Kinemage of the C-alpha trace (Angstrom):
@kinemage 1
@onewidth
@group {chain A} dominant
@subgroup {mainchain}
@vectorlist {calphas} color= white
{ca met a 1} P 92.234 89.379 120.639
{ca lys a 2} L 92.367 90.327 117.230
{ca arg a 3} L 89.510 91.596 114.766
{ca ser a 4} L 90.194 88.371 113.036
{ca gly a 5} L 89.648 86.151 116.165
{ca asp a 6} L 93.234 85.387 116.541
{ca arg a 7} L 94.717 85.512 120.183
{ca val a 8} L 98.069 87.189 120.447
{ca pro a 9} L 100.229 88.195 123.817
{ca phe a 10} L 99.545 92.025 124.941
{ca glu a 11} L 102.774 94.123 123.983
{ca gln a 12} L 103.037 97.504 125.536
{ca his a 13} L 105.529 98.267 123.065
{ca lys a 14} L 103.238 98.011 119.916
{ca ile a 15} L 101.226 101.114 121.816
{ca thr a 16} L 104.396 102.860 122.105
{ca glu a 17} L 105.159 102.421 118.554
{ca gly a 18} L 101.697 103.350 117.314
{ca ile a 19} L 101.729 106.221 119.450
{ca ala a 20} L 105.472 107.601 118.436
{ca ala a 21} L 104.381 107.079 114.741
{ca ala a 22} L 101.198 109.242 114.735
{ca ala a 23} L 103.384 111.946 116.857
{ca lys a 24} L 106.179 111.843 114.553
{ca gly a 25} L 107.230 115.231 114.049
{ca arg a 26} L 104.911 116.614 116.437
{ca pro a 27} L 106.217 118.421 119.911
{ca ile a 28} L 105.641 115.276 122.071
{ca glu a 29} L 108.569 114.238 124.295
{ca glu a 30} L 109.436 110.675 124.055
{ca glu a 31} L 109.023 110.063 127.880
{ca thr a 32} L 105.258 111.724 127.610
{ca ile a 33} L 104.455 108.796 124.880
{ca leu a 34} L 106.206 106.298 126.952
{ca leu a 35} L 103.819 107.308 130.225
{ca ala a 36} L 100.938 107.517 127.785
{ca ala a 37} L 101.756 103.810 126.744
{ca ser a 38} L 102.096 102.623 130.279
{ca ser a 39} L 98.937 104.457 131.383
{ca ile a 40} L 96.965 102.756 128.220
{ca ala a 41} L 98.446 99.206 129.245
{ca asp a 42} L 97.489 100.023 133.089
{ca glu a 43} L 94.016 100.680 132.029
{ca leu a 44} L 93.683 97.754 129.854
{ca arg a 45} L 94.707 95.376 132.581
{ca leu a 46} L 91.598 96.537 134.635
{ca leu a 47} L 89.552 95.363 131.916
{ca gly a 48} L 90.594 91.681 132.554
{ca pro a 49} L 92.602 89.051 131.120
{ca glu a 50} L 91.830 89.468 127.412
{ca val a 51} L 91.070 92.684 125.983
{ca thr a 52} L 90.077 93.254 122.036
{ca ser a 53} L 92.150 95.053 119.353
{ca glu a 54} L 89.365 97.303 119.327
{ca gln a 55} L 89.718 98.481 122.975
{ca val a 56} L 93.533 98.781 122.746
{ca gly a 57} L 92.740 101.471 119.471
{ca phe a 58} L 90.135 103.229 121.722
{ca ala a 59} L 92.270 103.842 124.545
{ca val a 60} L 94.930 105.042 122.265
{ca leu a 61} L 92.738 107.497 120.788
{ca glu a 62} L 91.300 108.686 124.037
{ca his a 63} L 95.109 109.550 125.069
{ca leu a 64} L 95.779 110.970 121.843
{ca arg a 65} L 92.677 113.237 121.977
{ca asp a 66} L 94.109 114.984 125.110
{ca leu a 67} L 97.583 114.628 123.881
{ca asp a 68} L 97.788 116.342 120.167
{ca his a 69} L 95.248 116.508 117.886
{ca val a 70} L 97.221 116.130 114.780
{ca ala a 71} L 98.508 112.617 115.989
{ca tyr a 72} L 95.104 111.598 116.926
{ca met a 73} L 94.106 112.561 113.536
{ca arg a 74} L 96.865 110.362 112.356
{ca phe a 75} L 96.413 107.447 114.183
{ca ala a 76} L 92.308 107.761 113.630
{ca ser a 77} L 92.934 107.582 109.947
{ca val a 78} L 95.177 104.418 110.146
{ca tyr a 79} L 92.925 102.760 112.875
{ca lys a 80} L 89.556 103.523 111.211
{ca gly a 81} L 90.890 103.165 107.802
{ca phe a 82} L 89.862 106.458 106.208
{ca asp a 83} L 89.125 106.239 102.498
{ca asp a 84} L 88.587 109.743 101.911
{ca ala a 85} L 88.684 113.540 102.572
{ca ala a 86} L 85.157 113.182 104.106
{ca asp a 87} L 86.457 110.643 106.630
{ca phe a 88} L 88.950 113.387 108.102
{ca gln a 89} L 86.166 115.779 107.786
{ca arg a 90} L 83.927 113.494 110.098
{ca glu a 91} L 86.372 112.611 112.575
{ca ile a 92} L 87.381 116.617 113.136
{ca thr a 93} L 83.997 117.501 113.734
{ca leu a 94} L 83.731 114.752 116.496
{ca leu a 95} L 87.186 115.572 117.769
{ca thr a 96} L 86.431 119.427 118.108
{ca lys a 97} L 82.824 118.637 119.703
{ca ala a 98} L 84.464 116.260 122.083
{ca thr a 99} L 87.079 119.000 123.105
{ca glu a 100} L 85.319 122.205 122.895
{ca pro a 101} L 84.510 123.605 126.489
{ca lys a 102} L 80.786 123.416 127.525
{ca arg a 103} L 79.179 126.837 126.735
{ca his a 104} L 77.063 128.292 129.818
{ca asp a 105} L 73.967 130.110 128.809
{ca ser a 106} L 74.330 133.342 130.652
{ca arg a 107} L 70.983 134.817 130.020
{ca ala a 108} L 69.404 132.001 132.214
């Protein structure tokens, strides 16, 4: 289901193309992109017979977060419609918070 409310058939190749575009020039093998797209498609199928474009985009972002931060930022900038540098700064803050290892207080 698109944001507009239109219903379109799910096409895994669109996920593959989106990841490949975000990963262009990055050290990511084509096989890794194909595996990520397949994994995302499998996850989405578990959600039921109909998924929203928002669910698809979020799933791609989650995979890119683990795969490559530059590709993540590229995809996020298009998917979330960044308008200025502040949007990038906010997303980088969220990205680094989400990927930083938890620190344990050794004074306890």
